[in-house]
N, C-alpha and C positions, 0 to 999 in steps of 0.2 A: 865823925863818923863817915864810912864813907862811902863815891856816892852809890846808890842804887841802879844797879846791872838788870831792869826787868825790864820786860816786851815793851812798854809805854814810853819807856825812857832811852830807849836806842831807836826809835822809830820818831823821834819829835823831829827832825831834819825835814823829814817828806812830805811835811804837814806845813809848813815852813808859807807863810804869805806873805811873798816881797814886798806890794805894793798894796795896802788895806785899803776898800771903798767905803766912801763918805761912810755909809753905815755899817754898822757892822753884820749886824745879823736883819735885813730886810723883812719884813711879811708874807714878799709878794714870792719869795721860796716857800717860803711856810705854805702856804697857798696852793702850789704847780699842783693841777693834778691831769695823772696822766689815764690815757688807755692801755686795755690788755693787748699785747703787738707792740708798742714803742721804744720804738731806740733808745738808750738813758749812757750816758757818762756818768760814772762814778766820781764823784770831786768833793771828797771828805773835808768838812769844813768846821776844824778843830776848835772853834770858838763852840758848839755845839755837841755836848759829850751823846746825847739820847742819841739812840737809832744810828750809831755809830758805825761802818761795818767794820771790818778787819783790814791795817790799813794794804794789808799784799793788793787788796782790792781797790786802792786808789789810781783813778785813770782807765780802768778795766769799763770797757762799754760790754754791755747786755740788752736783756729784753722784758721787758714787765710783763710777767706770770701772772702775777691776782695782786690783793690788798688784804693787808691784815689787819685790822684796825686803821689808824691815822699813816703805817706804816705797808709800803708796795715792796712785792715779790718780785725778785730781779734775779730773773736766769740769767748763768754764765757757766764758759767753759775754764775749769781749774785745770792745765793741760789736757789729757782729755779725759775728768770727770766730770760731767754736768752736775751743777750744783744751783741752787736758788740762796738766797739771801733778802735778808727782814733790813731794808732801808726806810729810810724819814726819807720826806723831799724834800729834804734842807739839805742833803746831800746828794742831791741826784740832778742833772742837764739834761733837756732835752737835744736829740742829736740833731741838727737841723739838715 
């Protein structure tokens, strides 16, 4: 059987982790709380598929616009078009 040429098989190399942390999914990342207006980096954790944004947004920085259940609405600019992404906190990191 030949190798799949689907979307996810082509983007795996982007999400590789060179050094894995001592704990794969620390609970502190799941219970992060962000306020409206906070700037966040979108860092995809490939070990958690739920609430994961499209790989094209990995490494982008956006602003928290609102909340939708456990996930956050993150406003970014994709080229000239403003977009709102629904992302769980495991894939977000507060910008210092």
